[in-house]
Backbone as CSV, one residue per row, in Angstrom:
resi,resn,N_x,N_y,N_z,CA_x,CA_y,CA_z,C_x,C_y,C_z
1,MET,4.420,-0.338,-6.346,3.102,-0.510,-6.931,2.470,0.836,-7.203
2,LYS,1.871,1.013,-8.359,1.291,2.287,-8.739,-0.005,2.534,-7.979
3,ALA,-0.201,3.800,-7.607,-1.384,4.147,-6.816,-2.668,3.853,-7.564
4,ASP,-2.679,4.097,-8.900,-3.931,3.892,-9.624,-4.321,2.420,-9.659
5,LEU,-3.360,1.504,-9.495,-3.686,0.085,-9.425,-4.411,-0.220,-8.119
6,TYR,-3.978,0.384,-7.025,-4.701,0.240,-5.758,-6.089,0.848,-5.863
7,ASP,-6.206,1.952,-6.585,-7.512,2.579,-6.760,-8.516,1.601,-7.349
8,ALA,-8.032,0.683,-8.191,-8.933,-0.235,-8.882,-9.613,-1.213,-7.944
9,PHE,-9.011,-1.497,-6.777,-9.636,-2.443,-5.854,-9.600,-1.931,-4.420
10,ALA,-9.651,-0.622,-4.252,-9.576,-0.031,-2.910,-10.692,-0.519,-2.007
11,ASP,-11.927,-0.549,-2.507,-13.059,-0.945,-1.671,-12.942,-2.395,-1.210
12,SER,-12.599,-3.291,-2.134,-12.520,-4.705,-1.770,-11.322,-4.970,-0.857
13,TYR,-10.212,-4.270,-1.085,-9.052,-4.425,-0.210,-9.389,-3.962,1.203
14,SER,-10.053,-2.813,1.301,-10.420,-2.277,2.612,-11.369,-3.218,3.350
15,ALA,-12.325,-3.781,2.629,-13.273,-4.710,3.250,-12.559,-5.955,3.755
16,GLU,-11.632,-6.480,2.979,-10.860,-7.652,3.389,-10.023,-7.339,4.621
17,ASN,-9.463,-6.135,4.648,-8.588,-5.716,5.731,-9.298,-5.687,7.087
18,GLU,-10.609,-5.476,7.069,-11.368,-5.325,8.311,-11.415,-6.598,9.146
19,SER,-11.410,-7.766,8.484,-11.689,-8.990,9.236,-10.790,-10.172,8.879
20,SER,-9.803,-9.986,8.007,-8.987,-11.120,7.584,-7.987,-11.519,8.655
21,LEU,-7.550,-12.760,8.603,-6.540,-13.251,9.529,-5.276,-12.415,9.445
22,LEU,-4.744,-12.209,8.236,-3.449,-11.560,8.087,-3.466,-10.101,8.509
23,ASN,-4.560,-9.413,8.276,-4.628,-7.986,8.615,-5.205,-7.744,10.007
24,ALA,-6.427,-8.189,10.224,-7.150,-7.832,11.445,-6.646,-8.581,12.681
25,TYR,-6.123,-9.796,12.503,-5.755,-10.610,13.664,-4.274,-10.959,13.723
26,TYR,-3.499,-10.403,12.813,-2.068,-10.706,12.801,-1.240,-9.429,12.660
27,GLU,-1.320,-8.768,11.511,-0.463,-7.610,11.267,-0.826,-6.415,12.130
28,ARG,-2.101,-6.043,12.148,-2.492,-4.837,12.880,-2.304,-4.990,14.396
29,PRO,-2.718,-6.107,15.024,-2.431,-6.260,16.459,-0.939,-6.216,16.774
30,ALA,-0.122,-6.776,15.883,1.323,-6.759,16.115,1.871,-5.332,16.058
31,MET,1.410,-4.539,15.102,1.852,-3.146,15.001,1.430,-2.354,16.235
32,LEU,0.218,-2.570,16.689,-0.266,-1.854,17.869,0.513,-2.253,19.122
33,ALA,0.828,-3.528,19.240,1.605,-3.984,20.391,2.999,-3.364,20.387
34,LEU,3.621,-3.285,19.225,4.952,-2.694,19.134,4.909,-1.189,19.404
35,ALA,3.833,-0.539,19.000,3.692,0.897,19.247,3.558,1.188,20.733
36,GLY,2.865,0.320,21.461,2.721,0.504,22.895,1.918,1.743,23.248
37,ASP,2.359,2.435,24.283,1.658,3.627,24.772,1.982,4.810,23.857
38,VAL,0.997,5.252,23.095,1.189,6.385,22.176,0.334,7.583,22.587
39,ASP,-0.192,7.563,23.773,-1.053,8.660,24.217,-0.284,9.984,24.164
40,GLY,-0.802,10.927,23.386,-0.159,12.225,23.240,0.961,12.268,22.221
41,HIS,1.319,11.130,21.630,2.377,11.105,20.616,1.858,11.665,19.290
42,ARG,2.722,12.398,18.621,2.441,12.817,17.243,2.892,11.674,16.328
43,VAL,1.939,11.017,15.689,2.229,9.803,14.919,1.854,10.015,13.452
44,LEU,2.771,9.651,12.564,2.527,9.686,11.121,2.317,8.267,10.631
45,ASP,1.192,8.030,9.961,0.920,6.749,9.314,1.329,6.882,7.848
46,ALA,2.485,6.312,7.513,3.070,6.437,6.182,2.543,5.321,5.292
47,GLY,1.580,5.665,4.429,0.882,4.674,3.622,-0.310,4.147,4.388
48,CYS,-1.196,5.065,4.766,-2.274,4.740,5.715,-3.382,3.895,5.118
49,GLY,-3.434,3.753,3.779,-4.519,2.988,3.174,-5.859,3.569,3.555
50,SER,-6.800,2.712,3.908,-8.139,3.172,4.275,-8.245,3.569,5.747
51,GLY,-7.124,3.523,6.480,-7.065,4.101,7.806,-7.330,3.238,9.019
52,PRO,-7.364,1.903,8.936,-7.672,1.127,10.148,-6.612,1.240,11.235
53,LEU,-5.321,1.252,10.868,-4.276,1.383,11.875,-4.289,2.781,12.485
54,ALA,-4.472,3.804,11.653,-4.548,5.172,12.165,-5.703,5.316,13.139
55,ALA,-6.841,4.711,12.826,-7.995,4.787,13.721,-7.705,4.109,15.048
56,ALA,-7.022,2.960,15.011,-6.699,2.240,16.240,-5.703,3.019,17.094
57,LEU,-4.732,3.653,16.460,-3.768,4.463,17.198,-4.429,5.715,17.760
58,LYS,-5.328,6.299,16.988,-6.085,7.463,17.472,-6.888,7.092,18.721
59,ALA,-7.472,5.907,18.732,-8.242,5.448,19.893,-7.352,5.264,21.122
60,LYS,-6.043,5.083,20.904,-5.095,4.946,22.016,-4.514,6.296,22.431
61,GLY,-5.022,7.382,21.846,-4.608,8.713,22.268,-3.584,9.389,21.389
62,ALA,-3.205,8.769,20.261,-2.220,9.384,19.376,-2.832,10.552,18.611
63,ILE,-2.011,11.536,18.308,-2.394,12.667,17.457,-1.971,12.289,16.038
64,MET,-2.928,11.906,15.210,-2.624,11.220,13.967,-2.529,12.146,12.757
65,THR,-1.518,11.865,11.952,-1.388,12.385,10.592,-1.175,11.177,9.702
66,GLY,-1.703,11.208,8.488,-1.518,10.081,7.591,-1.449,10.522,6.153
67,PHE,-0.824,9.695,5.343,-0.828,9.954,3.898,-0.852,8.644,3.147
68,ASP,-1.324,8.727,1.921,-1.310,7.583,1.027,-1.173,8.099,-0.400
69,SER,-0.633,7.269,-1.291,-0.478,7.674,-2.686,-1.690,7.321,-3.533
70,SER,-2.655,6.597,-2.944,-3.866,6.204,-3.660,-5.018,7.138,-3.276
71,PRO,-5.530,7.938,-4.213,-6.665,8.812,-3.886,-7.879,8.050,-3.384
72,ALA,-8.145,6.867,-3.947,-9.313,6.094,-3.528,-9.158,5.593,-2.097
73,MET,-7.971,5.114,-1.753,-7.733,4.667,-0.382,-7.813,5.838,0.587
74,LEU,-7.269,6.975,0.179,-7.293,8.142,1.056,-8.724,8.615,1.310
75,GLU,-9.577,8.522,0.318,-10.972,8.901,0.505,-11.647,7.982,1.511
76,LEU,-11.345,6.693,1.466,-11.885,5.766,2.462,-11.377,6.109,3.866
77,ALA,-10.103,6.505,3.959,-9.552,6.901,5.259,-10.251,8.142,5.784
78,ARG,-10.533,9.078,4.906,-11.235,10.297,5.330,-12.644,9.964,5.819
79,GLN,-13.287,9.027,5.157,-14.622,8.624,5.605,-14.553,7.969,6.988
80,ARG,-13.494,7.222,7.236,-13.347,6.526,8.512,-12.972,7.496,9.641
81,LEU,-12.026,8.393,9.375,-11.426,9.205,10.420,-12.022,10.605,10.536
82,GLY,-12.677,11.075,9.477,-13.257,12.403,9.518,-12.211,13.451,9.832
83,ALA,-12.534,14.347,10.743,-11.627,15.438,11.105,-10.686,15.059,12.241
84,THR,-10.687,13.781,12.655,-9.860,13.389,13.794,-8.404,13.133,13.402
85,ALA,-8.072,13.204,12.129,-6.687,13.017,11.684,-6.431,13.926,10.488
86,ASN,-5.195,14.362,10.364,-4.770,15.175,9.229,-4.291,14.234,8.127
87,LEU,-5.029,14.137,7.037,-4.725,13.196,5.958,-4.392,13.946,4.683
88,CYS,-3.414,13.436,3.937,-3.056,14.095,2.682,-2.556,13.070,1.668
89,LEU,-2.584,13.471,0.417,-2.094,12.643,-0.685,-0.592,12.873,-0.825
90,ALA,0.194,11.823,-0.679,1.652,11.925,-0.790,2.206,10.544,-1.110
91,ASP,3.465,10.508,-1.495,4.109,9.277,-1.944,5.383,9.081,-1.125
92,LEU,5.502,7.930,-0.492,6.675,7.644,0.330,7.959,7.647,-0.491
93,GLY,7.846,7.441,-1.801,9.026,7.450,-2.649,9.484,8.840,-3.038
94,LYS,8.803,9.877,-2.553,9.143,11.259,-2.898,9.251,12.095,-1.626
95,SER,9.566,13.384,-1.782,9.655,14.271,-0.629,8.298,14.366,0.063
96,LEU,8.307,14.340,1.380,7.075,14.388,2.154,6.762,15.832,2.560
97,PRO,5.470,16.189,2.606,5.080,17.573,2.883,5.009,17.895,4.377
98,PHE,6.064,17.522,5.108,6.098,17.755,6.546,7.443,18.354,6.925
99,ALA,7.433,19.169,7.980,8.664,19.804,8.444,9.567,18.800,9.152
100,ASP,10.829,19.162,9.280,11.776,18.343,10.034,11.281,18.153,11.470
101,ASP,11.561,16.980,12.024,11.303,16.698,13.449,9.839,16.882,13.832
102,SER,8.925,16.515,12.919,7.498,16.751,13.152,6.827,15.684,14.008
103,PHE,7.401,14.462,14.071,6.664,13.340,14.647,7.483,12.583,15.682
104,ASP,6.775,12.093,16.693,7.387,11.223,17.689,7.570,9.813,17.144
105,ASP,6.602,9.361,16.357,6.628,8.015,15.778,6.126,8.062,14.350
106,VAL,6.655,7.170,13.529,6.108,6.905,12.206,5.789,5.428,12.138
107,VAL,4.591,5.091,11.688,4.240,3.698,11.441,4.104,3.508,9.931
108,SER,4.570,2.383,9.450,4.476,2.077,8.020,4.099,0.608,7.879
109,SER,2.845,0.386,7.580,2.266,-0.951,7.597,2.216,-1.537,6.189
110,LEU,3.102,-2.517,5.917,3.093,-3.249,4.644,3.205,-2.304,3.455
111,VAL,4.200,-1.417,3.508,4.387,-0.421,2.456,5.743,-0.563,1.762
112,LEU,6.828,-0.654,2.531,8.159,-0.602,1.930,8.401,-1.699,0.909
113,HIS,7.752,-2.844,1.050,8.023,-3.932,0.113,7.485,-3.659,-1.306
114,TYR,6.760,-2.545,-1.488,6.357,-2.138,-2.833,7.441,-1.324,-3.536
115,LEU,8.502,-0.945,-2.817,9.493,-0.009,-3.333,10.815,-0.706,-3.631
116,GLU,11.398,-0.385,-4.774,12.715,-0.920,-5.112,13.799,-0.257,-4.270
117,ASP,13.709,1.061,-4.150,14.710,1.817,-3.394,14.185,2.125,-2.000
118,TRP,14.941,1.765,-0.977,14.566,2.082,0.393,15.351,3.266,0.953
119,SER,16.465,3.615,0.352,17.333,4.626,0.947,16.657,5.985,1.012
120,GLY,16.031,6.422,-0.072,15.353,7.710,-0.082,14.186,7.767,0.894
121,PRO,13.257,6.803,0.845,12.147,6.815,1.802,12.584,6.766,3.258
122,LEU,13.580,5.935,3.582,14.038,5.852,4.976,14.673,7.160,5.424
123,ALA,15.410,7.807,4.526,16.006,9.101,4.867,14.934,10.159,5.078
124,GLU,13.902,10.140,4.246,12.836,11.128,4.362,12.032,10.914,5.642
125,VAL,11.773,9.657,6.002,11.096,9.385,7.268,11.956,9.839,8.438
126,ARG,13.235,9.590,8.374,14.124,10.037,9.466,14.117,11.556,9.579
127,ARG,14.012,12.243,8.463,13.969,13.710,8.495,12.769,14.217,9.280
128,VAL,11.604,13.586,9.084,10.388,14.103,9.728,10.224,13.567,11.154
129,LEU,11.041,12.582,11.539,11.039,12.088,12.919,11.891,12.990,13.792
130,LYS,11.451,13.200,15.021,12.301,13.907,15.963,13.489,13.010,16.327
131,PRO,14.611,13.571,16.759,15.740,12.729,17.183,15.308,11.740,18.256
132,GLY,15.647,10.484,18.056,15.231,9.438,18.984,13.842,8.903,18.740
133,GLY,13.154,9.436,17.727,11.812,8.947,17.403,11.858,7.555,16.794
134,ARG,10.687,6.926,16.745,10.619,5.528,16.294,9.966,5.394,14.924
135,LEU,10.513,4.501,14.125,9.856,4.008,12.919,9.451,2.567,13.189
136,ILE,8.154,2.308,13.143,7.606,0.970,13.400,7.023,0.470,12.086
137,LEU,7.516,-0.643,11.585,7.126,-1.048,10.235,6.965,-2.558,10.116
138,SER,6.197,-2.931,9.098,6.038,-4.334,8.729,6.234,-4.468,7.225
139,VAL,6.811,-5.594,6.823,6.991,-5.923,5.402,6.829,-7.427,5.231
140,ASN,6.720,-7.865,3.997,6.686,-9.299,3.727,7.939,-9.964,4.290
141,HIS,7.746,-11.088,4.964,8.880,-11.814,5.523,9.726,-12.379,4.380
142,PRO,11.021,-12.101,4.363,11.827,-12.508,3.202,11.944,-14.008,3.003
143,THR,11.838,-14.783,4.077,12.013,-16.224,3.912,10.791,-16.907,3.301
144,VAL,9.666,-16.200,3.234,8.493,-16.791,2.597,8.779,-17.107,1.133
145,SER,9.670,-16.325,0.516,10.000,-16.581,-0.891,10.693,-17.929,-1.077
146,LEU,11.362,-18.422,-0.043,11.984,-19.735,-0.147,10.940,-20.827,-0.317
147,ILE,9.744,-20.582,0.218,8.644,-21.541,0.112,7.849,-21.308,-1.167
148,ASN,7.469,-20.044,-1.396,6.599,-19.735,-2.529,7.336,-19.671,-3.861
149,GLN,8.632,-19.329,-3.822,9.410,-19.193,-5.057,10.749,-19.914,-4.908
150,PRO,10.704,-21.240,-4.767,11.935,-21.980,-4.448,13.004,-21.906,-5.534
151,ASP,12.619,-21.572,-6.762,13.595,-21.515,-7.851,14.215,-20.128,-8.020
152,GLU,13.736,-19.143,-7.258,14.268,-17.783,-7.359,15.433,-17.598,-6.390
153,ASP,16.212,-16.532,-6.628,17.389,-16.250,-5.812,16.984,-15.470,-4.567
154,TYR,17.091,-16.119,-3.407,16.739,-15.450,-2.153,17.581,-14.204,-1.929
155,PHE,18.838,-14.231,-2.333,19.776,-13.163,-1.992,19.697,-11.963,-2.935
156,ALA,18.884,-12.058,-3.976,18.751,-10.955,-4.929,17.620,-10.023,-4.519
157,ILE,17.803,-8.724,-4.751,16.705,-7.764,-4.650,15.990,-7.809,-5.991
158,ARG,14.776,-8.327,-5.985,14.089,-8.614,-7.250,12.590,-8.377,-7.104
159,GLN,11.974,-8.133,-8.234,10.536,-7.876,-8.284,9.776,-9.175,-8.545
160,TYR,8.593,-9.283,-7.946,7.739,-10.436,-8.216,6.287,-10.033,-8.010
161,SER,5.383,-10.787,-8.608,3.948,-10.506,-8.509,3.218,-11.735,-7.993
162,GLU,2.109,-11.499,-7.292,1.287,-12.580,-6.766,-0.187,-12.255,-6.963
163,ASP,-0.969,-13.306,-7.181,-2.419,-13.160,-7.319,-3.083,-13.207,-5.951
164,TYR,-4.041,-12.324,-5.745,-4.790,-12.267,-4.488,-6.278,-12.197,-4.778
165,GLU,-7.043,-12.403,-3.727,-8.488,-12.186,-3.791,-8.892,-11.401,-2.551
166,PHE,-9.448,-10.222,-2.764,-9.867,-9.356,-1.670,-11.378,-9.230,-1.671
167,ASP,-11.990,-9.741,-0.604,-13.443,-9.696,-0.472,-14.118,-10.249,-1.736
168,GLY,-13.545,-11.334,-2.274,-14.104,-11.985,-3.448,-13.673,-11.407,-4.775
169,GLU,-12.886,-10.314,-4.759,-12.464,-9.674,-6.006,-10.990,-9.992,-6.285
170,PRO,-10.652,-10.427,-7.512,-9.260,-10.756,-7.839,-8.399,-9.499,-7.966
171,ALA,-7.123,-9.635,-7.622,-6.170,-8.535,-7.744,-4.770,-9.115,-7.869
172,VAL,-3.883,-8.355,-8.483,-2.481,-8.740,-8.605,-1.642,-7.682,-7.898
173,LEU,-0.790,-8.105,-6.972,0.110,-7.205,-6.271,1.546,-7.490,-6.692
174,THR,2.329,-6.438,-6.852,3.725,-6.568,-7.249,4.608,-5.999,-6.156
175,PHE,5.585,-6.793,-5.714,6.441,-6.449,-4.591,7.907,-6.488,-5.011
176,TRP,8.757,-6.006,-4.093,10.196,-6.178,-4.215,10.687,-7.054,-3.066
177,HIS,11.272,-8.185,-3.413,11.869,-9.071,-2.418,13.235,-8.532,-1.991
178,ARG,13.490,-8.575,-0.684,14.802,-8.237,-0.129,15.201,-9.306,0.869
179,PRO,16.435,-9.804,0.795,16.900,-10.702,1.852,17.058,-9.917,3.149
180,LEU,17.060,-10.628,4.253,17.083,-9.973,5.555,18.290,-9.062,5.718
181,HIS,19.449,-9.490,5.256,20.642,-8.653,5.441,20.509,-7.331,4.688
182,ALA,19.837,-7.342,3.533,19.657,-6.108,2.775,18.706,-5.152,3.503
183,MET,17.675,-5.699,4.163,16.800,-4.858,4.971,17.585,-4.186,6.098
184,ILE,18.354,-4.986,6.829,19.108,-4.464,7.963,20.128,-3.424,7.504
185,ASN,20.817,-3.699,6.405,21.787,-2.735,5.878,21.121,-1.425,5.499
186,ALA,19.905,-1.500,4.920,19.183,-0.283,4.550,18.843,0.537,5.785
187,PHE,18.414,-0.129,6.849,18.054,0.582,8.083,19.272,1.272,8.699
188,THR,20.338,0.531,8.861,21.508,1.097,9.537,22.188,2.156,8.673
189,SER,22.197,1.984,7.368,22.797,2.982,6.478,22.036,4.296,6.507
190,ALA,20.724,4.213,6.787,19.890,5.414,6.853,19.934,6.073,8.235
191,GLY,20.718,5.531,9.165,20.895,6.170,10.458,19.949,5.703,11.543
192,TYR,19.403,4.505,11.390,18.500,3.962,12.410,19.226,2.912,13.247
193,ARG,18.784,2.807,14.485,19.214,1.711,15.357,18.064,0.731,15.481
194,ILE,18.327,-0.544,15.276,17.279,-1.564,15.349,17.027,-1.893,16.819
195,VAL,15.803,-1.636,17.273,15.421,-1.875,18.656,14.757,-3.238,18.810
196,THR,13.881,-3.588,17.846,13.115,-4.832,17.946,12.963,-5.444,16.562
197,VAL,13.085,-6.758,16.505,12.691,-7.548,15.340,11.664,-8.556,15.842
198,SER,10.505,-8.595,15.187,9.412,-9.430,15.702,8.846,-10.338,14.616
199,GLU,8.597,-11.596,15.000,7.901,-12.578,14.164,6.751,-13.134,15.008
200,PRO,5.666,-12.375,15.118,4.660,-12.648,16.146,3.720,-13.796,15.806
201,ALA,3.066,-14.268,16.839,1.935,-15.184,16.675,0.681,-14.364,16.394
202,PRO,-0.353,-14.972,15.825,-1.615,-14.236,15.660,-2.221,-13.857,16.993
203,SER,-3.107,-12.874,16.972,-3.746,-12.396,18.187,-4.496,-13.525,18.898
204,PRO,-4.483,-13.534,20.232,-5.289,-14.508,20.981,-6.787,-14.383,20.688
205,GLU,-7.207,-13.248,20.158,-8.614,-13.027,19.843,-9.009,-13.541,18.461
206,THR,-8.094,-14.179,17.754,-8.389,-14.688,16.425,-9.474,-15.758,16.477
207,PRO,-10.534,-15.622,15.689,-11.544,-16.689,15.633,-10.913,-18.006,15.184
208,ARG,-11.297,-19.092,15.825,-10.689,-20.385,15.538,-10.787,-20.767,14.068
209,GLU,-11.887,-20.394,13.424,-12.069,-20.801,12.026,-11.088,-20.122,11.081
210,LEU,-10.406,-19.073,11.536,-9.426,-18.387,10.688,-8.016,-18.945,10.848
211,LEU,-7.761,-19.700,11.907,-6.413,-20.158,12.199,-6.006,-21.340,11.311
212,PRO,-4.735,-21.401,10.912,-4.242,-22.572,10.183,-4.415,-23.835,11.018
213,GLN,-4.650,-24.947,10.361,-4.918,-26.190,11.059,-3.752,-26.613,11.950
214,ARG,-2.526,-26.325,11.529,-1.362,-26.745,12.315,-1.306,-26.022,13.659
215,ILE,-1.839,-24.804,13.716,-1.921,-24.103,14.994,-3.037,-24.697,15.846
216,LEU,-4.174,-24.977,15.213,-5.291,-25.584,15.939,-4.897,-26.938,16.519
217,ASP,-4.054,-27.681,15.799,-3.621,-28.994,16.253,-2.519,-28.919,17.311
218,GLY,-2.035,-27.702,17.598,-0.998,-27.534,18.599,0.404,-27.782,18.102
219,GLU,0.550,-28.005,16.795,1.867,-28.280,16.235,2.691,-27.005,16.106
220,LYS,2.013,-25.882,15.854,2.670,-24.588,15.683,1.969,-23.553,16.553
221,THR,2.712,-22.490,16.878,2.098,-21.364,17.598,2.020,-20.117,16.733
222,ALA,2.750,-20.117,15.616,2.786,-18.944,14.741,3.023,-19.411,13.317
223,PHE,3.087,-18.455,12.395,3.365,-18.770,11.006,4.147,-17.621,10.399
224,LEU,4.829,-17.890,9.292,5.601,-16.867,8.602,4.722,-16.148,7.594
225,SER,4.677,-14.839,7.687,3.983,-14.031,6.687,4.661,-12.673,6.561
226,PHE,4.712,-11.929,7.674,5.351,-10.618,7.703,6.440,-10.608,8.775
227,ILE,7.333,-9.641,8.661,8.340,-9.402,9.692,8.213,-7.945,10.117
228,PHE,8.435,-7.698,11.411,8.179,-6.386,12.015,9.459,-5.845,12.630
229,PHE,9.635,-4.534,12.512,10.829,-3.881,13.074,10.401,-2.636,13.841
230,VAL,11.087,-2.369,14.944,11.043,-1.069,15.588,12.449,-0.480,15.462
231,LEU,12.528,0.677,14.825,13.799,1.360,14.594,13.782,2.691,15.328
232,LYS,14.935,3.107,15.818,15.042,4.410,16.475,15.942,5.309,15.648
233,ALA,15.425,6.522,15.365,16.200,7.482,14.591,17.385,7.965,15.406
234,GLY,18.530,8.095,14.759,19.728,8.549,15.453,19.573,9.950,16.001
235,ASP,20.207,10.185,17.128,20.152,11.513,17.769,20.939,12.541,16.964
């Protein structure tokens, strides 16, 4: 997805991100839980958006650096984080402006699914991670396409677009679908070891009015939306 397209709805996306079920009570709590104790860790937020995850990690004691390819999103992150994090304009699909072995952890929240090629970005993230460092990431769950796009080929790496509404404002997002085996192959080919695969339930703190009815009725405890990985860079 092009950065200038995100610029067009940065404010409404950021506002939605603050309190929505999928972001505030599902994706972000899951990323924080997987990150665990980051006190004193040098952490890079790859595709930091307006900075909510970076701010939460900073509150847990992480030494934060972040980048985003959208100038508008990065400006919102600067307003949120001030001088407490090193933020810069960069693109995960290109060379990153950081030295080798710079970070203990890299977090990438709902970013990779915008990219057709994963090999270059994963290699570049591994370069800036110290040996044994972690890449903690979330992407669209691949099996959701079986429900939303039943006539499409699950096993193909293919582009698709979906209509969204952020804080009352319409937007169109374009993603790249990958089957699960293609994700795993990309990780292992780039020199990572898969430590955790997670399909979490929403946070226990989720307001009842935001939960799907099937969860409220006790029929389900979770739902499919994103899939989460913790990867360890090879020594």
